[in-house]
C-alpha positions in Angstrom: 0.1 -0.1 -0.1 0.9 3.3 -0.8 1.5 6.1 1.8 0.9 9.5 2.4 4.5 10.1 2.7 5.3 8.4 -0.4 2.9 10.5 -2.1 4.1 14.0 -0.8 8.0 13.1 -1.9 7.5 14.3 -5.4 5.7 17.4 -5.1 8.2 18.7 -2.7 11.2 17.7 -5.0 9.3 19.8 -7.7 8.4 22.7 -5.4 12.3 22.8 -4.1 14.0 22.2 -7.4 15.0 25.9 -8.2 16.5 26.2 -4.9 18.8 22.7 -5.2 20.2 24.2 -8.5 20.9 27.4 -6.9 23.0 25.8 -4.1 24.4 23.2 -6.5 25.6 26.0 -8.6 27.3 27.2 -5.9 29.0 24.0 -5.0 30.1 23.6 -8.5 31.8 26.8 -9.1 34.7 25.8 -6.4 36.9 23.9 -8.3 38.3 21.6 -5.6 40.9 19.4 -8.2 42.4 16.9 -5.5 45.6 16.1 -7.9 46.3 19.8 -8.1 48.5 20.9 -4.8 48.1 24.4 -5.7 44.2 23.3 -5.4 43.9 22.2 -2.0 42.6 25.5 -0.7 39.5 24.9 -3.2 39.1 21.6 -1.9 39.1 22.9 1.8 36.5 25.4 0.8 34.2 22.6 -1.2 34.4 20.9 2.2 33.7 23.6 4.4 30.6 24.5 1.9 29.3 21.1 2.0 29.9 21.3 5.7 27.7 24.5 6.1 24.9 23.2 4.0 24.6 19.9 6.3 24.4 22.0 9.3 21.7 23.7 7.8 19.7 20.6 6.9 19.5 20.2 10.5 22.7 17.2 11.3 23.7 18.3 14.9 27.0 16.6 13.8 29.3 17.9 11.2 32.8 17.5 11.4 36.0 18.0 8.3 38.0 15.3 9.2 41.5 15.7 8.5 43.6 13.4 6.0 47.5 11.7 6.4 50.1 12.7 4.8 49.3 16.8 4.8 47.7 17.1 1.2 45.0 18.9 3.0 41.7 17.4 1.0 39.8 17.2 3.9 36.6 14.4 4.5 33.4 15.6 5.3 32.0 13.9 8.0 27.8 14.0 9.3 25.5 12.1 11.2 22.1 12.4 12.2 20.4 9.7 14.9 17.2 8.9 14.3 16.0 8.8 17.6 14.3 5.4 16.9 15.5 3.3 19.4 15.7 0.0 16.4 15.9 2.4 13.9 19.2 1.1 11.1 22.0 3.1 10.9 23.3 4.1 7.0 26.5 5.4 5.8 26.2 7.4 2.4 29.7 7.6 0.4 30.5 10.2 -2.4 33.2 12.5 -2.7 33.3 16.3 -3.2 36.5 17.0 -5.2 36.8 16.7 -9.0 39.3 15.7 -12.1 41.2 18.3 -13.8 39.9 20.0 -16.8 42.7 20.2 -19.2 42.1 20.1 -22.3 40.3 23.7 -21.4 40.1 24.4 -25.3 38.1 20.9 -25.6 35.2 22.6 -23.1 32.3 24.4 -25.2 31.9 26.2 -21.5 34.1 27.4 -18.5 34.3 23.8 -16.4 33.8 25.8 -13.2 30.6 28.2 -13.9 27.5 26.0 -14.4 25.3 26.0 -17.6 22.3 24.8 -18.7 21.3 23.6 -22.3 18.3 21.6 -22.6 17.9 19.2 -19.4 21.5 19.0 -18.8 23.6 20.7 -16.5 27.3 21.5 -17.8 30.1 21.9 -15.0 32.7 19.9 -13.7 31.9 17.6 -10.9 28.0 17.9 -12.5 27.9 14.1 -12.0 31.0 12.8 -10.6 30.2 13.3 -7.9 29.1 16.7 -6.3 25.6 16.3 -8.3 25.0 13.0 -7.0 26.0 13.7 -3.4 23.8 16.7 -3.4 20.8 15.2 -4.5 20.6 13.3 -0.7 20.7 16.9 0.5 17.2 17.5 -1.2 15.8 14.4 -0.9 16.6 14.3 3.0 14.6 17.3 3.1 11.6 16.4 1.0 12.0 13.0 3.3 11.3 15.0 6.5 9.1 17.2 5.2 6.9 14.3 3.6 7.0 12.4 7.2 6.9 14.7 9.4 9.6 13.3 11.0 12.3 15.7 13.5 15.1 13.7 12.5 15.3 10.7 9.3 13.8 7.3 9.7 17.4 5.8 9.9 20.3 6.9 12.2 22.2 8.7 9.0 25.6 9.4 8.1 27.2 11.2 5.2 30.6 10.5 4.4 31.9 12.5 1.9 35.8 12.2 0.4 38.1 14.8 -0.3 40.6 12.4 -2.8 39.3 9.8 -4.7 39.8 11.8 -7.6 43.3 11.0 -6.5 43.5 7.8 -5.9 42.1 7.6 -2.2 45.7 7.4 -1.1 44.4 8.1 2.8 40.8 7.1 2.7 41.0 3.7 3.9 43.4 5.1 7.2 41.1 7.2 7.6 38.3 4.9 8.0 40.5 2.4 10.2 40.9 5.8 12.7 37.2 6.5 12.9 36.1 2.7 12.5 33.5 3.6 15.2 32.0 6.6 14.2 31.6 5.5 10.7 30.3 2.1 11.5 26.7 1.3 10.3 24.1 -1.6 8.9 24.7 -0.7 5.4 26.7 1.7 3.0 24.8 3.6 0.0 27.1 4.5 -2.6 26.4 7.4 -5.1 29.5 7.5 -6.9 27.9 6.0 -9.8 24.7 5.5 -12.6 22.6 3.3 -14.6 22.1 2.1 -17.6 20.4 4.8 -19.5 17.9 7.5 -19.1 15.4 4.9 -19.9 16.7 2.0 -17.7 17.0 2.0 -14.2 19.6 -0.1 -12.9 21.7 -0.4 -9.7 25.1 -1.7 -9.2 25.3 -4.9 -7.5 29.3 -5.1 -7.6 32.7 -3.7 -9.0 35.8 -5.6 -9.6 39.0 -5.5 -8.0 42.5 -5.2 -9.5 46.4 -5.7 -8.9 49.0 -4.1 -11.0 52.8 -5.2 -11.6 55.7 -4.9 -13.4 57.5 -8.4 -14.7 61.1 -8.4 -15.9 63.4 -11.2 -17.3 67.2 -10.2 -18.1 70.4 -12.8 -19.7 73.4 -11.1 -20.8 74.7 -8.5 -19.0 74.6 -5.9 -21.9 72.8 -6.3 -25.0 74.8 -8.7 -27.7 75.3 -9.0 -31.3 72.9 -11.5 -32.7 74.8 -12.9 -35.5 77.6 -14.0 -32.7 75.4 -15.0 -30.5 71.5 -15.1 -31.4 70.4 -19.0 -31.1 73.1 -19.8 -28.6 71.7 -18.1 -25.6 68.7 -17.3 -24.1 66.6 -14.1 -25.4 65.1 -12.2 -22.4 62.6 -10.7 -25.0 61.7 -14.1 -26.7 61.4 -15.6 -23.7 59.2 -13.5 -21.7 56.9 -13.1 -25.2 56.5 -17.3 -24.7 55.9 -17.0 -20.9 53.0 -14.6 -20.7 51.7 -15.8 -24.1 50.7 -19.0 -22.3 48.7 -17.4 -19.1 45.5 -18.1 -21.3 44.7 -21.3 -22.9 42.7 -21.3 -26.7 39.5 -20.9 -24.5 41.0 -17.7 -23.1 40.8 -18.9 -19.5 43.6 -18.6 -17.6 45.8 -21.4 -16.3 47.3 -20.1 -13.2 47.0 -22.7 -10.5 44.5 -21.3 -8.2 43.3 -18.6 -10.3 39.7 -19.5 -10.0 40.0 -20.8 -6.7 37.2 -19.2 -4.4 35.5 -17.2 -7.7 31.8 -16.5 -6.8 29.9 -17.9 -9.7 27.7 -16.6 -11.8 23.6 -17.6 -10.7 20.9 -18.5 -12.8 19.1 -15.1 -12.0 22.3 -12.9 -12.0 22.5 -14.0 -15.7 18.5 -13.6 -16.4 18.8 -9.9 -14.9 22.1 -9.1 -17.1 20.3 -10.8 -20.3 17.3 -8.4 -19.8 19.2 -5.2 -20.1 19.3 -3.5 -23.7 22.4 -4.2 -24.4 23.9 -3.1 -28.2 26.8 -5.0 -28.5 27.9 -3.6 -31.7 27.6 -0.1 -30.3 29.5 -1.3 -27.0 32.5 -2.2 -29.4 32.1 1.6 -31.4 32.5 3.0 -27.1 35.9 0.8 -27.4 37.2 1.5 -30.9 37.2 -2.7 -31.6 35.5 -4.2 -34.3 35.2 -8.0 -32.7 34.5 -9.2 -29.0 37.1 -11.5 -27.0 37.1 -13.3 -23.8 36.6 -16.2 -21.6 34.9 -19.0 -23.6 31.2 -19.6 -21.7 30.6 -16.1 -21.0 28.8 -13.2 -22.9 30.5 -10.0 -23.1 28.9 -8.1 -20.4 29.1 -11.6 -18.1 33.0 -11.1 -18.8 33.7 -7.0 -17.5 31.7 -7.4 -14.7 31.6 -11.0 -13.3 35.0 -12.9 -14.4 38.1 -12.3 -12.7 40.9 -11.4 -16.3 44.7 -11.4 -16.7 45.6 -8.5 -19.1 49.0 -7.7 -20.7 49.1 -3.7 -20.4 52.6 -2.8 -22.2 55.7 -4.8 -23.1 59.0 -3.3 -23.9 62.9 -4.3 -24.2 65.9 -4.2 -26.6 66.0 -1.7 -29.5 62.6 -0.1 -30.2 64.2 3.2 -32.0 64.4 3.7 -36.0 65.7 1.6 -38.2 67.3 -1.5 -37.0 69.6 -2.8 -34.4 70.5 -6.6 -33.9 70.8 -7.9 -31.1 69.7 -10.2 -27.8 69.0 -7.6 -25.7 70.0 -8.1 -21.9 66.4 -7.3 -20.4 62.6 -7.7 -21.0 59.9 -6.1 -19.2 56.1 -6.1 -18.6 53.3 -4.5 -17.2 50.1 -6.6 -16.1 47.4 -6.4 -14.2 44.9 -8.8 -12.9 40.9 -8.1 -12.6 39.4 -9.4 -9.6 35.7 -10.3 -8.8 34.2 -11.6 -5.6 35.7 -14.4 -3.4 39.4 -13.0 -4.8 42.0 -11.3 -2.6 44.5 -8.9 -4.6 47.9 -10.6 -2.5 46.5 -13.7 -2.6 46.4 -13.5 -6.2 49.5 -11.9 -6.7 51.3 -14.7 -4.9 49.8 -17.3 -7.5 51.0 -15.5 -10.2 54.5 -15.0 -8.8 54.9 -18.6 -8.2 53.3 -19.6 -11.7 56.3 -16.5 -13.5 59.2 -18.0 -11.4 58.4 -22.0 -11.9 58.3 -20.7 -16.2 61.3 -18.5 -15.9 63.8 -20.7 -18.4 67.2 -21.3 -16.9 69.7 -18.6 -18.1 67.1 -15.8 -17.3 66.8 -13.9 -14.0 63.0 -12.8 -13.1 62.1 -10.0 -11.0 58.9 -8.3 -10.3 57.3 -5.0 -8.5 54.0 -5.0 -7.7 52.3 -1.3 -7.6 50.3 -1.4 -4.2 48.9 -4.1 -2.5 45.5 -3.4 -4.8 41.8 -3.0 -5.0 39.5 -6.0 -3.3 36.4 -6.4 -5.0 32.8 -6.1 -3.8 29.4 -7.1 -4.1 26.8 -7.7 -2.5 23.6 -10.2 -3.5 20.8 -9.3 -5.2 18.6 -11.1 -2.6 20.1 -8.7 -0.3 17.5 -6.4 1.8 19.5 -2.9 1.2 19.8 -4.5 -2.7 15.8 -4.9 -2.5 15.3 -1.8 -1.3 17.5 0.3 -3.1 15.3 -0.9 -6.3 12.4 -0.3 -4.6 12.7 3.4 -4.2 14.0 3.9 -7.2 11.0 1.6 -8.7 8.8 4.3 -7.5 10.8 7.5 -8.2 11.0 6.2 -11.7 7.8 5.1 -11.9 4.9 6.1 -9.3 4.9 5.5 -5.7 1.9 3.0 -6.4 2.9 1.7 -9.5 6.8 1.7 -9.6 9.0 0.5 -12.6 11.3 -2.3 -13.1 14.6 -1.6 -12.1 17.6 -3.9 -13.5 20.7 -4.9 -11.8 24.3 -4.2 -12.9 28.1 -4.2 -12.1 31.2 -2.4 -12.7 34.0 -3.5 -14.3 36.0 -1.2 -12.8 37.8 0.0 -9.1 37.3 1.8 -6.4 36.8 2.5 -2.7 34.1 1.0 -2.0 35.6 -2.7 -1.4 37.4 -0.7 1.8 34.1 1.0 3.1 32.6 -2.7 2.8 35.6 -4.0 4.2 36.3 -2.1 7.6 32.5 -0.6 8.0 32.1 -3.9 7.9 28.7 -3.8 6.3 27.0 -4.0 2.6 27.8 -1.4 -0.3 24.5 -0.6 -2.2 24.3 1.9 -5.2 22.1 4.7 -5.7 23.2 6.6 -8.5 21.4 8.5 -11.8 24.4 9.6 -14.0 24.1 8.2 -17.6 27.1 7.0 -19.3 27.1 10.2 -21.8 27.9 12.1 -18.8 31.5 12.5 -19.4 33.3 11.7 -16.2 36.7 12.8 -16.4 36.0 14.4 -19.6 35.7 17.7 -21.3 32.4 19.1 -20.9 31.3 16.9 -18.2 27.7 17.2 -17.6 24.1 15.6 -15.9 20.8 15.3 -16.6 18.4 17.6 -14.5 15.2 15.5 -14.2 17.5 12.5 -13.2 19.2 14.6 -10.4 15.3 15.2 -9.1 15.1 11.5 -9.7 17.7 10.7 -7.4 16.9 12.8 -4.5 13.6 11.3 -5.0 14.7 7.7 -4.9 16.7 8.8 -1.7 13.6 10.2 0.4 11.9 6.7 -0.3 15.1 4.9 1.1 15.1 6.0 4.1 11.5 5.0 4.9 12.1 1.9 3.3 15.1 0.6 5.2 13.2 1.8 8.2 10.3 -0.5 7.7 11.7 -3.5 6.6 14.5 -3.5 8.9 
């Protein structure tokens, strides 16, 4: 049954849209580029702007948390207890820093002067992620007004990071330091998007990743191939051969134990993916490719969302300049990455590849390696999890009617982010509420956001807090 409060949400959002976009315009004008050290004061100004707005809404606790490393890229934390003894605790994650804007000549409008064209708002951060974090401010106001509550129906926490676009180098340490403060029953991430304008969807998982460099060395220097070629092992040739054996003819990875623990796709997962209006030829166009390839037995979406991969990212050695230099090179080098799925741990996978690599180094050559970091862990929340279902119901109401919700489909992401750290440190499931589109130009010139979709995001957030409280 549709409640009176549900019916009051949409009119409130519509009536306060102008106020919302005026506030967002202010925030988008702050050039909070975290990767530029000279912009650190602007990142702080962005944090202070958000903190002030959260206080205005009514959050009794609002703090600006400094991060390690002295970069001056603070996180904003806010907390508003429900007042209900058995209310669940929900943490909303987003980030208030933005990407650089170079090359400026490719922007049609100034990146920090928000400009409306048709139903789109152009500005750096409009989609990634200020616009999507901001819709929670309107959504919370709508929730309070529609329900008549003096406080949210859930114990609500906001975590707005200030260095996500710089790779979140200090974010996990901050979460661990503040573990007791960020504790929650569920984490809602709004640094995400949906399938397309006509297909509301929610993400249920993201792949992890680990990257590194592997090398083979032989003679102390490059040597003449006429004098020594065919008589000593060639590091470049042998590294090609070695890495060429990582996959079999079906594109399965042959590293022992590579698939151990992988959470396999269920029939429901595969049915949900198949419902999406996936245009493989259009996808290939975006990939600048003419054919799909990958692990046998899986569709393209299943491969990029739910299967682990081994990729060769770069390869070099010997003479690469103009003309010929007939040598046996002294060394050869390769950059590799492994995309990981639920059930895999980056350091465990790193050890499995190391063992396989060194076991296959030919006699007369020496192998070395270096991992860039400890990697990023994958995260996934099952489709039948109550929090995923709450997101689905709330988005369904926003994109349909409170008493006639739209079907919301399910996606995953092939990339990586801080979501796994949130899931692991807070020890709570991560769900995704985002309304950005693939065409919004994240990290690109002319980044933009569809104005009606920001209002749909606010509406979905307003429904979500009541839903999570009622279904606990």
